[in-house]
N, C-alpha and C positions, 0 to 999 in steps of 0.2 A: 443661646443668649449671650454667652461669654464674649464671643467675638464682636458683639454689638455694644459691649459695655463702654460707656464714656468715662475717661479718666482725665486728670489734669494733663498728663502727657499726650493723650490723644487730642485733646482740645488744642494744645500748643502746636502739635504737628499740623492739625487742620488749619490753624491760622497762618502758620508759616508757609504752607503750600498753596493755600487758596486765597489768602488776603495779602500776599506779598505785593508791595507796591501801592497799597491802598492805606491811607491813614485812618485810624480808628479813634474817634473822640467820644468820650463818655461825659454826659452832663448830669450832675446830681447835686442836690442841696448839701448832702453830707459828703465830707472829704474822707478818703481812705486813710490818711495820716494827719494827725492833729498835733501841733506843737504847743506845749504849755510850760509855764514857769513852775519848776518844782523845787524841792529843798536843796537839790544839788546842782541846779542850773536848768537849762531848757531840756524838757523831756519830749520824746516822740511817742504818742499814744496811737494804737491801732484799734479803732472801734470794731466791735463784733458786727459782721455783716456778711450774710450769705451771698448777697449780690456781688460784693467786692471779691469774695472767694472765687466766684465764677468768672469775673471780668479781669482779674489780674493776669491770667495766662493770655487772654486776648490782647491786652495792652502791652504785655511784655513781648509778644511775638510780632506786633506791628510797630513797636516803639511809639505807641499812641499817647494820647493826652486825656487826663481826667480833669474836668473843669468843675469846681465846687466853691461853695461859700467858705471863705477863710474865717473860722469862728474861734480858733484857739488864741489865747492871749499872747502867745509868742509866734504866731503864724507870720506876722509881718517881718519879724526879725530873721526868718529863715528862707525867704525868697530872694530872687535876684531882682534887677531893675525892671524886669518884665513880669513880675509876680509869679515866677515859675521856680520849681525845684525838681530835682530828679529823685524818684522813689523806686523801690523801697530804699531806705537810708543805707542799709547794709549791703545792698546789691542793686544799684540803680539800673532800671530797665525801661521806665517810661516817665512822662512828665506830669506833674501835678500843677495845674494852673489855678490860682486862687482869685476869686472875685470878692471885692470888699463891699459891704453894705453899711449904710448909716444905721444908727440905732432906730430911727424912725422907719426906715425901709424894712429892717428885720422885724420890727413890731407889726407893721401893716401887712407885709408879704407873708411872713412865716406864721407868727402867732395869730394874726388877724384872718386874712383871707384863706390861707392854706388850712389852718387848724381850728379856727372857729367857724369857718364857712364851708369849705369843700369837705373837710374830714367828717363832720356830722351829717352833711347832705348825702355823702356817698355811703355811709355806714347804716343809715336808717335805724338808729337805736333810740328814737323818740327824744333825742336831745335837739332842741331847736337850733338851727344854724343861725349865725349872726352875719349879716351882710352889710358892711359899711362902705359907702362910696370911696372914702379915703383909702381903705384897705385895698380896694380894687385898683386904684391908681398906683399904689405901691407895688402891687402884683404886676401890673403892666411894666412899671419902671424896672423892676428886677429882671423880668423876662427880657427886656431890651438890653440890660447890662450883660446878661449871659449870652445874648445873641452877638453882641460886640466881641466877646471873648471867643466864641465859636468861630466867627468869621476870621478873626486874627489868627487863631491857631490853625485853621484849615488852609489859610493862604490861598494860592491860586490853583492848588492841586485837587485831585479827587479825594473824597473822604466819606466814611460812614459815620454818622452822628447818632449816638444811641442815648436818648433822653430818658431819665428816670423819674417816674411818679407824677403826682398831682401838683407839684410846685411849679411846673413849667408847661402848662396847657397851651399857652400862647406862643411859646418859642418856635414850634415847627413852622407855623404860618409866617412868623417874622423872618425866619431864615429864608423861606421861599420868596417872600416879597423883596428881600434884599438882592435878589437876582443872581445868587450863587448857584449856577446850574450844575455844579459838579458834586453836589451833596446828595447822598441817599440818607433819608431821615427816618429813624424808627423811635418809638416810645413804648416803654412798658409801664402800665398803670398798676401799681402794686396794691391798691386798695379796691374794694368792690366798685361797680358802677351801678347807680340806682335805676329803678324803673322810670319810664318816661313821665309818669304822673308826678313822682317826687321831684324829678329834675326841673319841672316847670317852675318850682319855687325860686330857682336861681335867677337873679335879676339880669345877669349878663350872659344868658345861656347861648345866644346865637354867636356872640364873639368867642366864647370859650370853645364851642364845638367847631367853629371855623378854624380856630387855632390848632385844634387837634387833628383836623382833616388836612393840615399841611404835611402830616406824616405820610410816608410811603407805606409804612407798616406800623400798625398799632396793636400791641399785645395786652391781654388780660390773663388772669390766672385760669379762669374756667369759661366754658361755653356760655353759661347763663349771663355772665357779665358782657360777653361779646354781643349776645342777643339783645340785652338791655340797651347797649350803646347804639346798635343799629336801629332799634325801635325809637330811641330818643332822637336820633338824627332825622329819621323819617317823620317824626312829629313836629320838630322844632325848626328845622333849617331847610333851605332849598338845596336839595341834593338828590341824586339817584341812588337808591339803596337796592343792591342785588342781594337778597337774603340767601339764595342758593349758593352763591360764590363767596358770601361774606365780604362783599366788595362795595365800597361807597365812592361815588364819583361826584366831585364838586368842581366847577370851573374847568372841566376838561381833564382834571387830574384824579387818579385813583388812589384810594387808601385801602389796603388789605387789613382786615380785622381777624386776628387769630388768637386762640388760647395757648398759653405757654405756662403750665403750672410750675412755679419755682420750687426748688428743693434745696437740699443740703449736700455737703461733701460727706457722703456716707462713710467711705473708707477712712477718712481722717478722723471723723467723729467717733467711729467705732474704735479706732486705734487709741485716740486720746482718752477715751472713757476707761481704758484698761491701764492707764499710766500710773506710776507710783504716786504722782501728785494727787490723782483722784482717789487712790486707795487711802492716802493719808487724810484727805478731806472727808472720806466716808467715816473714818474713825473719829474725827472731830465731831461730825454730826451725831454719831451714836452717843458720844459723851454729852453733847449739848441737849439732845432731845429726850434722853432717858426713856427710850421706848419700852424697855422691860417687857418684851413680848407682845406689845401692842402692834397692830397693823398701822401702816403709814399711808395716809391720803395726802396728795400734794397738788398745789396749784402754783404756777409760775407765770407771771406776766407783769407788764407795766401797770401802774395804777391809772388805768384808762377806762372811761365809762363804756367803751365798746367791748371790754373783756368780760363783763358780767360777774364781777367779784361779789357784789351784794347778793345776786341771785344764787351764787354758789353757797354763800354763807347761810342764806335762808333755807336752801335745800339741805344743808348739813343739820340745821336746827330741826327741820321737818323729819329728817331721817332718824335722828336720835330720839325724837318724840314718839315716832311710830315703831321704832325697833329698840326697846329698852335693853335687849340682850347685848347690844353693841356698845352700850355706855361703858366707858372706861377701858374698852378693848381696841379702840382705834383713835389715833391722834391725827389731826389735820394740820398741815403746815401750809401757810399762804405766804409766798414771796410776792410782794407788791412793790416793785421798784418805782420810786417817784418819777413822775413824768409831767411836763408842762404845768408845773404846780402854780404858776402865776395866773393861770386862766381860771375864772370863777367856776366853770363846769367841772374842772378837775378838783378844785377845792371842795365842792359839794360831794363829789364821789368819795373823796378821802374821808370826809366827815361821816358819810353813810357807812363806809366800811368800818371805821373806828367804833361807831355806835353798835353795830351788829356784833363785832368781835367781843366787846365788853358784855353785851347782853347774853350771848350764847355761852361764854365761859362762866358767867354768873349762874346760868341754869344747869349746865351739864358738866362743868369742870369741878375738880376737887383740889384742895391745897396740894401743890407740888405736881399735879397731874391735870393741866388744862385740856379742854377739848380741842382748842385751836391755838396755834402759835402764829402770830402775825408779824412778819419781818418786812418793814418798809425801808429797804435799803438795797443798794446794788450789790451783787455778788459776782465773783469771777467765774469763768467757764468750768474750772475744776470743781468748785462748790456746787454748781448746777448739775454737772454730770454725776457727782456723788449722790445728790438727792434723787436723780433719775434712777440710779441703780439701787438705792435703798428703798424706794417707795413701793407699795403694793398696788396703788391706784394713782394715776395721773388724771386730774379733772381739767378738761379744756372746754369751758362753756361760754366761749365768746358769743356775744349777741349778733355779731356780724363780722366776718374776717375774710380778707381776700384769700389767704392761704392758712396761716398759723404754722410756723416752722417748729414751734416748741413740741408739737405732737410728733413730728418726724425725728427731732433730736432725741426725744424720749425713747422711741423704738430703736434708733441707732445705738443708743447707750446700752441696750439690754441684750448683751451677748448670751446671757443666761436664759433668755427667752421666757423670763418670768415677768410679772406685772401686767396690769390691764389698763388700757387707754379708754377713757370716757370722753367722747367727742361730740361737740355741738354740731347739729345738722346745718347750722348757718355759717360754717367755715368751708373754705375751699378744700382743706385737707380731708373733710368728710367724704368728698366725692372720689377720693383716691383710696382711703384707708377703710375699706368696707369691713374689716375684721374688728374695728373698734366698736364699743358699745355706744350707740348714738341716742340722742334725745333732743327735745325742744328746750333751748336754754331759758325760755320764758316760763316754763312749766316746772316748778320746783318739785312736784311729785314725780315727774319723769326722771329728773336728776337723781332723786332719792332712790327710785326703783333701780336705776342703772347702777348706782353705788352699791346697793345691796347685792345685786347680781355679781358685781366685780369682786366684792369682798368674799363671796361664797364660791367663786369659780375655782374648780379643781385645777391642778397643775398641768394636766394633759391638755385641757382646753386652753389654758393660758399659752402654752407652748405652740399649739396649732395656730392660734390667732397671731401671736407675736412673730412667728416664723414667716408667715405670709406677708405681714406688713413690712418686715425688714427686707424681704426679697424685693418687694415693690420699690421701696425707697432706694435700695442699693442700685437697682437698674435705672430708675428714673431720678438720677441724682442731679446736682446743680450743674455739672458739666454737660449733661444731656440738654438741660434747659438752655444753656448758652449756645450749644451746638445747633439746636433746632432753630433758634432765632437767627443765627448767622447763616444757616442753610437757606432760610426763607429770604434773607437779605441778598444773597448771592444770585437770586433770580432776577434782580433788577439790573437794568442796563446802566452801569456807572461809567461815565466818560473816562477815557484814558486808562481803562483797566481791562485786561484780557480775561474773559470769563470762560474761555473754551474748555478749560479743564474743570470747571466748577459745575458739576451736575447736582441733581436734587436727591441723589441716592445715599447721601452721607449718613442718614439716620435709618436706613432700611434695615 
């Protein structure tokens, strides 16, 4: 297995030898570097992103371009006349091209159509999607703006365009209609794809699907989402769907549909989790939490209604009611980073979480020893890794999730092979991490039962399960994710590019 292990260096070598002469363009709503005004001047912030970790070596090897929405309050001050800058700042290797949106476009495209429309539609968490005609118009406008940027950056040469996520469903078709015949277009859909009956609710379904079928390659996390997409196309739009080959043909052009489960940089995460910074953070958490021999249960996610935080709190309440022997012997910490807090559905979620937190502590907490600590703030990587290492149980009970990288980050942090992962069966990660304790996130009694098993699990069983999960994540890391996608792309016939040396055996 070791000779097949993908690393950053192997991905870089792969790109240099097999993508030489071909430009690589990434399109994403989020930029890899954000410039903001700080107390000492303009600061460059690097958002945490597993996707960026995987794509940096590809862009560096090809001298490519990352096209993104410029959202930092100092972003305009750091680009040239063509809205470009070279990144990373300390060692420039590729180009960041920023696209500017008006406040109305950002509201309609991002907060409206993307996050009040497509996000709840695809996650199927019983939050009703909101579909406003004006949001769809802004979504179209922004996809056209990004198409302009792609065409300008591609120039007249051959290029691979790799589009990220649900913000740009129309972009592939727009690029094909612009008549640029030298582009190979791929898209990775980072969230789930709903079943065909749920998708029928989307008012512009045919236009959205036609846009996505402009791709040469379309990737999802798991096979189920690929199957859902094929079934949706078969139901909604005029196209030929080959279920056996996972191939869809529309207008004489083919789109390959493939699963590519995203992951993390296991080696880097494992190394960083043992750093002096994390050791210091662990000591700070010990002082702050006053565990005093109590076991620690942990939940870490954005304050998003897809993450199932109220269900988790209800399950903790049920667990403490049914198992009085654990009262006062376990502390639960919930990290709930604020997210999209201007949207009503997120405000309702926060209110529900706050109410449950107060109720459960009133029932089961004691002065100086709460049952739950709720922290609604952002924390840095060192603080998160420290909690991963300190906790006895990590609860991941997302109601629906494309993957859920927190589960993988937890396992990568546990070099001691201790700790138990509780994992919702409605996450992509559940299909990979079979050694986790699984449950239905809508059934609080199942969560409570899994929690009891985890707290009572002996060390030998913990080690066995953790060791197998860690080995899986180590091998199936984020560089392998990128390598599999690039290997699939190299099967396409891109004009002006010699593929004779590019076989399909790179991942064998």
